[in-house]
C-alpha positions as CSV (number, residue, x, y, z in Angstrom):
1,M,2.7,5.0,24.2
2,K,4.0,3.8,27.3
3,N,6.3,6.3,28.6
4,E,7.9,9.7,27.9
5,L,11.0,8.5,26.2
6,E,9.1,6.1,23.9
7,K,6.9,8.9,22.9
8,K,9.9,11.3,22.1
9,N,11.5,8.5,20.2
10,Y,8.0,7.9,18.3
11,Y,7.9,11.5,17.2
12,L,11.5,11.7,16.5
13,S,10.9,9.0,14.2
14,L,7.8,10.7,12.5
15,S,9.7,14.0,12.2
16,M,12.5,12.2,10.2
17,L,9.9,10.9,7.8
18,Y,7.6,13.9,7.6
19,G,9.9,16.7,8.6
20,K,9.9,18.1,5.2
21,L,6.2,18.9,5.5
22,L,6.8,21.2,8.6
23,T,8.1,24.9,8.4
24,D,11.6,25.4,9.3
25,K,10.5,27.1,12.6
26,Q,8.2,24.0,13.5
27,K,11.2,21.7,12.8
28,N,13.8,23.8,14.9
29,I,11.2,24.0,17.9
30,L,10.3,20.3,17.7
31,E,14.1,19.4,17.4
32,E,14.7,21.4,20.6
33,Y,12.0,19.8,22.5
34,L,12.5,16.2,21.4
35,A,16.3,15.9,20.6
36,D,17.7,18.6,22.8
37,D,15.2,18.1,25.7
38,L,15.1,21.8,26.2
39,S,12.2,23.2,28.3
40,F,9.4,25.4,26.9
41,S,11.1,28.3,28.4
42,E,14.6,27.7,26.9
43,I,13.0,27.1,23.5
44,G,10.8,30.4,24.0
45,E,14.1,32.3,24.7
46,N,15.9,30.8,21.5
47,H,13.0,31.8,19.5
48,S,11.9,35.0,21.1
49,I,8.4,33.7,21.8
50,S,6.5,32.8,25.0
51,R,6.3,29.5,26.7
52,S,2.8,29.2,25.9
53,A,3.5,29.8,22.0
54,V,6.1,27.0,22.4
55,G,3.4,24.5,23.9
56,D,0.9,25.3,21.2
57,T,3.4,24.9,18.4
58,I,4.7,21.7,19.7
59,K,0.8,20.5,20.3
60,T,0.2,21.5,16.6
61,V,3.2,19.6,15.1
62,L,2.6,16.5,16.9
63,A,-1.0,16.4,15.9
64,K,0.1,17.1,12.2
65,L,2.7,14.4,12.6
66,D,0.1,11.8,14.0
67,H,-2.3,12.9,11.1
68,Y,0.4,12.1,8.5
69,E,1.4,8.7,9.9
70,D,-2.5,8.1,10.3
71,T,-2.9,9.0,6.6
72,L,0.3,7.6,4.9
73,H,1.3,4.8,7.3
74,L,5.2,5.5,6.4
75,L,6.5,4.5,9.8
76,L,4.2,1.6,10.1
77,K,5.5,0.4,6.7
78,Y,9.2,1.0,7.7
79,H,8.7,-1.3,10.7
80,Q,6.9,-3.9,8.6
81,I,9.8,-4.0,6.1
82,E,12.5,-3.9,8.8
83,K,11.0,-7.0,10.4
84,K,10.7,-8.8,6.9
85,L,14.5,-8.0,6.3
86,D,15.2,-9.5,9.7
87,D,13.3,-12.7,8.7
88,I,15.3,-12.9,5.4
89,T,18.6,-12.7,7.3
90,S,17.6,-15.4,9.6
91,S,16.3,-17.6,7.1
92,D,16.1,-18.1,3.4
93,N,12.5,-17.6,2.7
94,K,10.9,-17.0,-0.5
95,E,7.5,-16.1,1.0
96,T,9.0,-13.3,2.8
97,I,10.8,-11.7,0.0
98,E,7.5,-11.7,-2.0
99,E,5.8,-10.0,1.2
100,I,8.6,-7.4,0.8
101,K,7.9,-6.8,-2.7
102,E,4.3,-6.3,-2.1
103,L,4.8,-3.9,0.7
104,L,7.2,-1.9,-1.5
105,N,4.8,-2.0,-4.6
106,Y,1.5,-1.2,-2.9
107,G,2.3,0.1,0.7
108,I,4.6,3.0,0.1
C-alpha cells in the first residue's frame, strides 16, 4: 500500500466483502476507524474500552481481512471482472466474454 488513504480504501473494500465474517463489535470499531476517521480515543469512548483495546481490535480485524483475501481472493476477482467488463464496453470481444465466464465459474 502506498499511503494511508489507499490503505483505508483497501480495507473498506475488504470489509464490504468479508464484513459478515466479523462480529458486530469488530465491524463497528473498524467502520469508525476507516470510514468515520475517528481516533482510537474517540472509538474507545464510544465503546467504553481503552485506546489499547481499540488498537488491538483494529490490528486483529485487519489481519483477519488480509487472511480472508489471501485465502478467497474475492477483491482480486472483483477487480479482474471489473476490468473485463470495461474491456467489453470498449470493444466487442468474444474472448473477453469467455474470460469473464471462466472467472465467474472457477474464480468465485
